N, C-alpha and C positions, 0 to 999 in steps of 0.2 A: 702604726697597725690601724688605725681609724682609716687613713687613707688608702690602704691596701685593700679594707673590707669594702670602702665604697667601689672602689674599682671591681672588685669582684662582684658586686650587687649589678654594677653598670653593664659589666660584660654579659651576665646573664640577662638581664632584661633587654639588652640589644640583640642578643640571640634569638629571643622571643619573639622581638618585635620586626626582625628580619624576616620570617616565616610568617607572621601575620600579615606584613605589608605585601606580601606575594599572593596571599590567600585574599585580600582585599581585592588587588590588582586584578586577579581572576574573575571576581565577581563583578568588577566593573565593565570589563571587556563580554561578558557574559550578557550583562544587561543591556550593551551597546548593542550586540546582535539583535536583542529582541526589539530594541527600539526601531532598529533597521526593517525588522521583520514588519514591526506595526506599521511604520511609513509605507512600505511596499504592498502590504497586503490589508490596508486597514478599510477599504472598500468593501471588504467581506462583512464588516460588522451590519447587522441588521437591526439590533436593539439599540438605537441611538440615545435612549434613556440611559443606558448601562455605563457606568463610569469604568475608565480603562486604567484607572490608579490601582485598583485590588490586583489586576492583573499582573502589574510590575512588582507588586510587593509580594505576591505568590511565587513570583518569577525568581526573584532574589531568595525565597525560601529553598525553590527547586534547585538554583544554580548554587546554593550553599552546599547541598548534596555532593554535587560533582566535584565542586573545589574542596571538600573535606576528603574526597576519594584521593584527589590529588595530593592534599597536604599533609595527609596522617603519616607517611613514611618520612618524608623530610622533618617534619616536626618532632618524631620520635627520635631520627638520628641527629637532629641539633639541641633539642631540648637536654635528653638524658644525659648525654656528655658534658653539655654546658652547667648541670648541675653538681658536677665536679668539676666545675672550670676548664673543661677541655673544648675550646673552640678553633677549629681549623679554617683557614681561608679555603684550602681545596674543597671542604664540605660545602661552602657556600657556593662556588663554582659548580659543582655537582648538583646542587639544588636548582641553579638556573637551568643545566639541561634537563632535570626531571620536570620541571614546570614547562619547559619549552616543548618536549616532547608529548606530554600529556596534556597540557592546555591546548596545543594546536590540533589534536584529536577532538576535544571538545568544541573547538572552533569551526573545526571542519564540518563536524554535525549541524551546528548551528547555521553557518552559511549554507549548506547543502539544503536545510529544511525548510528555507523560504521558497526555492523553486519547486521543491517536493510538495509543501502544504498548498501551493498555489494550485498545483496540478490535481492533487489527490483529498484536498481538502482533511488531510490527516497529518500528524506530526511524524516525521520518519522514523521507522521501527525496522524491527529484524527482517520484514519481508525483502528489504534491499539486498540482504546477503543471498539472496536468488539470483542477484544481476552478478555476482562476483564470478559466477561459473562462465561468463561471457565477457571478460575482460575486455577485449577489444571494442565488441559492440557497445558495451557501457561506456567505453571512453570515447567512443567515436558519437555517441549519442550527446555525452557532456559537452565534448569539444565543438560539437557541430551545430550547437544551438546558440546563438550569439546571445540571446538573453541571459544565458547562464555565466557569461565572461564576468558581468559585474560582481557575482557572488563569488566567483574563482578570485578577482580582484580584491574584493572585500576580504577574504580570508587571508589570502598572502601579505596584504597591506596590515591588517589587525595583528597577525601573527609576527610580523617583524617588528611593528611597534612594540608589542608586547615583550618580546626578547630584549630589543632595545633598552626599554624602562627598566627591565630587570636587572640588565648589565649595570646601567647607572645607578640603581639602589644597591647592587653589591659593592661597587666601589666605595659609595657613601658608608656603608655598614663596615666594609674592610678600614678604612681611616679611622672609624670611630672607635671600633672594637680595638683596634691596633693601640689606641691612645689609652684603653683601658687595661693596658699590659698583656695583651694575647701573645700567646707562646704556641708556635705552631710545631713545638716538638712533642705533641698530644700529651701522652701520660706525665712529662716532665713538669707540665703545669701543676697538676696534682701533687707531686712530689716536693715541688718548690713551696707550695701554699703550706704545707706542713711542717717545712722546715722554717718557713717564716714565724709560723704559730710557736715552734718551739724556742725559735731565738728570743721571741717577745715573751716567751714563758706562758703562753695563753693556753687556756685548758684545752687538752685536746677532746673533750667532751663538748666543748662550745664549738669548736671546729666541725665536729662530726655532726651537730645539733644543726649547724648552717648549711651543710649540705644536704642533710635529710631533708631540711625545710625547702630547698630549692627543687630536690628529687619529688617531695609531694606536689609541689607547683607545677613541676613538668607532668607528673602523673595524671594531676587533674587537667590540665591543658589538652592531654593527649585523648582522655576520657570525654571529653568536650567535643573533640574532633570526631571520634567513633561516634558518640551521640549524634553529631552532625550530618553522617552518613545514614543513620537510621532515621532521621528528619522531625522525629516526633515520639512523645511519651505514648503510651499505651500499648495495648496487646501487638498491634500491627505496625511496622514500619512506614513512613511516607508513602503514600499510592498517589497516582496521578489524579484521582478524584479529588483529592486536595485541592486541586486548581480550580475546580468549578464554583462558581459565586453568583451566576446570574443566568438569565436566559438565552444569552449569545453564545452560538456555538464556537465561533472564533475566538472571543475572549475567554472562553473557558479554558480552550487550548493555548492560549496566548503564553500563559503562565508555565506550563509546561517545558522544561529544558529537554532539548532535543536529544543531548547525549544520555540524558538520564533516560528518556523514552526508549531511545534506541538500547541502552545497557538493561534496562528492566525488561523489555519487551525478550530480549535475547538470552536472557537468565530465566525468564518464564517458559521459553520453547524448551529449554533444558532442563527443568524441573518434570519428574515423571507424572506428577499429579496435574499439570497442566498442559499435557501434551493431548489429552481427552478433556472434551467439554462435558460437564456434570449439569445438565440442565432440568433433566428428569429421568427416572429409572427406564431402562431401555425396553422392558415389556410394556409400560404405559405408552412410550412413545411409539413404538411399532403399531400398538393397537390403535392409536390415535390416527397415524399417517395412514394406515390400512382404511380405516373409516373413512377419513377425508378424501380417499382417493376412489371409493366406493369398491374397494377389493373385499370380496366375500369368500368363504370357503375356509379350507383347513391352511394354516399359516406353516410354509417352509421354513423351517429355521435358518438354513442356509441361504433362502432368497426371499425374505420376507416380504418384499412387494412384488413378487413374480405372478402375473397372469397372463392369459393368453387373449391376444386381441385379434377378432375375427372380422376382417375386413372384405371379405368375399362377397357380401351385397351390397357394398358401398356404391350408392346412387352416382358420387361425382366421378369415381373411377370408370363406371359401366357408361359414363357419356361418351366415350371413344372408344374406336375399334382396337386402338393399341393399348388398352389397360393393361397393367403390370409392365408395360416395356418403355414406360415415360422415361426420357433421361431428366437428370436433376442436376441443376447448378446451383449452389449457395454460396453467397457472396457476404462475407463477414468485413464490415467496415469499420476501421480503426477509430474507436471514441467519437462516434456519428451519434450524439445525443439527440433526441427529440426535439430538443428546445432550439437546434439549429435550423430546424424547418419552419417556413412560413406556414405549414399548415397547424403548426401547435406555436403558433404567436410570435414567430422570430421577425422582426421589423425589416431586416434587409434581406434582399432575395440571394441567398447563398445558394439553395438547393432547387433549382427549377426540374431537375431530373426526377429527384424523390418525390417532390411535389405534385408533380405529373403523374408519378406512379399511383401516388395516394387515390387520385381519382380515376385508376383505370386497374385496379387490382383487389385482391382481399387484403386489405389495409387495416391493421390493428393501430388503434387510438391509444390503448392502456396497457402496452407492452413494457416489460422491466426485464434487464439485466440479471443473471444470477449473481454478479460481483462486479467488481471495479477493475479487472486485469483481465489480459486477453485470455490467458490460459482457462480463467473460468468461464468466460464467454464461449469458447471451444467446447470444453466437456459439457457445459449446459445444452448447448443448442446442437451437437453432434451426438452426444450420448446420454442426454436427458438425466445428467447428474449434478445436482446442485452445488453451487460454491460453499467451502467450507472456511469462510472468512479470510486470511490471506494464505491459508494453505494451497500450495500448488498440486493438484492431483494428477498430473501428467509425468511428474519426476518421482524417482525412487530408485534405491540400489537395484531393484527388480523392476523392471517397467511394469506399470500397471496395465491390468487387462479391464477393458470395458466392451460393453455390448451395446451398440446404437446405430444410427443411421448406416454407417459404412458397413459394418458388420452384417446387417440384415440385407442389404441390398447385395453385398457379395455372395450371400448365400442364394440370391435370387437372380443370380448370372450378371449381376454389373461389374463394368470395369470401374474402379475407384481411384480419382487422382486428387491429389492436394498440392495447391500452388502457394507459395508464401514468398515474401521479398526478400528475405534476410537468411542467415545461415541455417542450414536444417538442424543443427545441433541447439539451437536457443529453444529453451523450456523443454528441453527432450523432445522436440517434435518428431525428429525423423523416427527414432525407435518407438515413440508412442504411437504415431500414425500406421508406421510398419506393423506393428503389433496388433493394431485394431483395427482392421478392415481396408487399409488403402493399398493399392497396387503401385502406384508411381507417387512420388515425391519431388516435387520440384522446387529448388531453393538457389541462393545466391550462387552456389558452386556451381549451376548449371547456365547461368548467364554470362554474357560478356563482361569482363572487368571495367568496361569503358562504361557500361550501363550502371554501375554501382555508385550511388549518390551520396550515401551516408553511412552510418555505422549499421543501419536497418536495411542496408541493401539496396533495390532497385525502385525506381519510382512506380505509382500505381498505373499510370498509362502502359509501360513496357510490360508490368505482370499480365496485364490484360491482353494486349496483343500476343504476349508468348504462350499463355494459357489457351488463346483462340485456336491458334496454329496446331497445339497438341489436342485440342478438343475435336477440332476437323479432321486429325489424323486419327482419332479414335472412333469418331463417328462413320469413317470409313469401312469399318470394319462390321458395320451393321450389329454390333454389340451394345446394348444399353450402357449409358456411363452416367457417372456421378462425380462432379468437378466441385471441389471446394477453393474458392479463392478468399485469401487473407489479406487486405490490404493495409498498408502502413502509412501513407503520406500523413494522415491527420494526427500525428503524433512527432512531437519535438525531437531532433531538429528538424523544423519544417524547411522544405527543399521545394520551391514550385520551378517549373522549367520556365527557361527565359522566354520560350516563345508563347507561355500561356498568359493572356491578358486579363486578370481580375478586373473586376468593377469597384471592389473595397479596397480600403488602404492598409488596412493591418493585416499581418501576417497570419494572426489567427483565424481571420475570416477568409483571407485569399486561398487558405490551403484546403479550406472547408469547399470554396467553389470549384477548386482544381478537384477535389476528391470526387465532388457530383458529376463533374464534367467528365472525368475517368469512367465513371459509371454508365452515364450516357453513351459516351463514344463506343464502348465494349457493347453496349445492347444494340445499337445502331448497326455495328458490324454483324453482330450475332444473327440481326433479322433475316440478312443475305445469306445465311447459311442454310442447309436443307435440313439440319436436324433441329432448328429452331422452333418449329410449330408442333414440335412433339416433346417439347422440354418444359418442366416445371422450374421456374425461378423463385428462389427465396432469397431476398435482400433484408438484411438487419445489421446492426452493430454489434460487436464485440461486448461493449459496454459502452457508457457515456462520458461526459466530462463536465466540469462546471461551466455553466452557462449563464449569465446574468448574476442576479444577486442570491446571496446565500438564503435557503430555504429550509431552515429545522437542522437539526443534528447532523444529519446525512441529507445534503442537498438532493431533489430528487432528478436534477438533471444528470447525476452519475448514473443513474439504473434506469430512466425513463429512455426507450430506445424505439426507432422505427422498426417495424415488421412489415414485409410487403412479400405477398405470395401471388404469382401469376402464372398462366399458362394454359394449355388446353383443358377443359373442364372446370376450369377454376372460376367461382363465381366473383364478379367485379361488386364489391360492398365494402362498407366501413363496418369493422368490426369493434363496437365500443365495448367489450367485455374485458374482464380484467386477464391478461395473458403474461407469460413468463417464457424465457429461452427454454425451459426443459419440457415445453408444450410443443416444440417444432417436430421433434419427431413423431410423435402418435399422429399429429395433424398431418404432417407430409406423408405418413403411411397411410393414414385414410384417403387421402387425396389420390395416390397412387393404387389404392386396393389391395395393399399387400398385407397379409396375415403373419402375424410374428407372436414370439415370446418375448415379453416386456418386463423387465425390472425398474423401470426409471419412475420418476416423480411427476411426470407430464399428464395431461388430459388433452382429448381429441377436441380441438376449439371448434371442428365443425359439427360437433353434436352436443358436446357438454359445456358446462359453465362452471368456472371456479370462484367461489365467494373471497376467496383470498389469494393473493400471490405472497412469496416470500423471497427474500433475497439477503445479500450481506456485502459488508466492506472489510477492510482490514481487521478492524477491531469491533464490528456491531453486526447484528443480525435485526433483519426487518421483517415485520408482517404487515399487509396493506391489504384495507379493503376499498370501496367506492368512497368511503367518507371518512375513514379513520386510518392513522398509520401509528404502528409501536415499533420502536427502535430500541434495542437493549444491548449493553455492553457488557459482556460475560466478566471481563477483568476488572472491572469497577463495581459490577452489581448495580448498574445504575439504568434505569428505564426513561425513555424519553416519549411523551405520548402527545398525538396531535390529531386534532378535527380537521376535516378537509372540507373546505366550502368555496366554492368558486374556484377550483383547482388552486386554492391557498392553504397553507397549513397554520394552523390556529393551535397554539399550544394549550395543553389541558392536563389536568390531573389524572393519575389511573384511577380508574373507575371501573365498575362489572363490565361495563362494554366492552373494555379492552382485554379483558381475560380470555376471550376467545382467540385474539389475535395473538397474545402471549403463548397459549397452549399450543394454537396450531404452529407457530415458529418452532419453538423449542422441539415439539414432536419432529417435526420435518429434518431438522438438523440434527438432533439425537439419532434418530433413524438412520440417515445418511452416515454420521459416524459409526453406527453398529455395523452397517453392511461393509464399511471399509475394513473393520476390524476383523469381519468373517471372511473378508476375503484374502 
């Protein structure tokens, strides 16, 4: 009987050890992905005095949350039956499948996070689900960029090795549990146990007590696993703020498990209370926003920022005889951070065209994009509406309606054209732009198939040549036109035409050379057209990208962009005032001398000056003055403050000087949210 009891104990302990071994194996592989991320992106560390060890310790903490999510079901289905000595080989096989499926999903997030973080300086989050609506384009982007192959291979190799080790562990446990008297006939094990107890004249109470002890230990273990999902004691479960331990933005994010970040951001999106930001009361926000924009008079509750802009006496427009009839061409360049220009300190000569234009245009030196995604850049630049973190303002079950440059120009007799490189349905562009002022929309479906070079469609030079022909045809009608061109080449996967001969060696800089050349080639061809001398050109980026070293919690290069305006009546000068993409509409309308009704967040840069700019990233909102920067993360309720000296960020504590920045960005974002709700 003693031998039987020992075997029963061994069987229970081996069953518990089986699931625990898989749990630990999962933690080891998740830590391996973190190590690879650190090795690949460690150059992003800006605070060399900070230790990386705490990031890995906190990383295990976050990894354990994901491992507990995976383990809780097999742990329950293994230990509770084992408490009455029911252990089955098929259950262990099923457990391998369970861990293989969910573990591979967690590994996929970790592998994808490395290139995602390299591009956005953010851990992967629910914003990626926006891409799932464009499966073909997204797949082409992933498979078309060779640098991603390493991480795809890493995922498959690690997943295969993970499953292989689990299979070997299962076979080991199968042998040892079988030696302890495993009976794969399920409930027969429990019946046999009681028969043995009866034959040995052992007390039924003692047998029941033994199994009750096993059940209690099982319940405690399962409860610990559930606690592991929660991650911590206290009122709230674990949040990503638990990963922050130093002043280095990269190390603070390194400890966050990508699957955890993806899961929690998706869950947050689904929670009703988190669909809206609660930064300050709406009446307070609207009042502050109106005051900062100089809006006076009675407030229309449906159109809280509405005011009439009278440009009838604008001197710039009246300098030419064709006032109100100038054509407009807006070029939104993909990911063209200002830091890529020599004008802003770039050591390599990557953008001779843009640098030259900075000396022969109204050129802005402190312009910032509204967000870090293309849809943000378009809604801000064309419709003067700010970015709302990672929210896509162009999509919806009902296509959103916006008033902006296209709608105002259309009302003034313009023919509006939009040119993109990729499919028209991407980001709901065709429906959105057709709804909001554009007459003709040209996309990948309109171009020859042989010109499509990757999942994002055609190359920039083809887009420009195609647009030039369409513009020439429209100009022949003698009706003023507004053309918007959205480039794509400076976005992975980078496709550089074989005939283009860059001067630099790296694809990341070669593609910038090509993108700049394509702009220059288009302008050179446009100068030969009859409509050129009656056209206002606006060239800017949709957003920036990471260039150089990380500076602060949100690197400035993601939002600092070039903005160049030139054409008849536009003064050639450097504008050192703060500017934002939302300012383009009122500034352009002032140059054109067009009066209009305005609901936007911008100012006329030819007349006014803004003391602050505001913008956002996926999980952050930012306010900036000439000498201070305030960054706030609503999800974690964390603020990051910086003084700006010699264009360098110096971390600072929150003091009274930062309060106006906080109030400003809170008011603007909250007002934008209020306007969306009213719409």
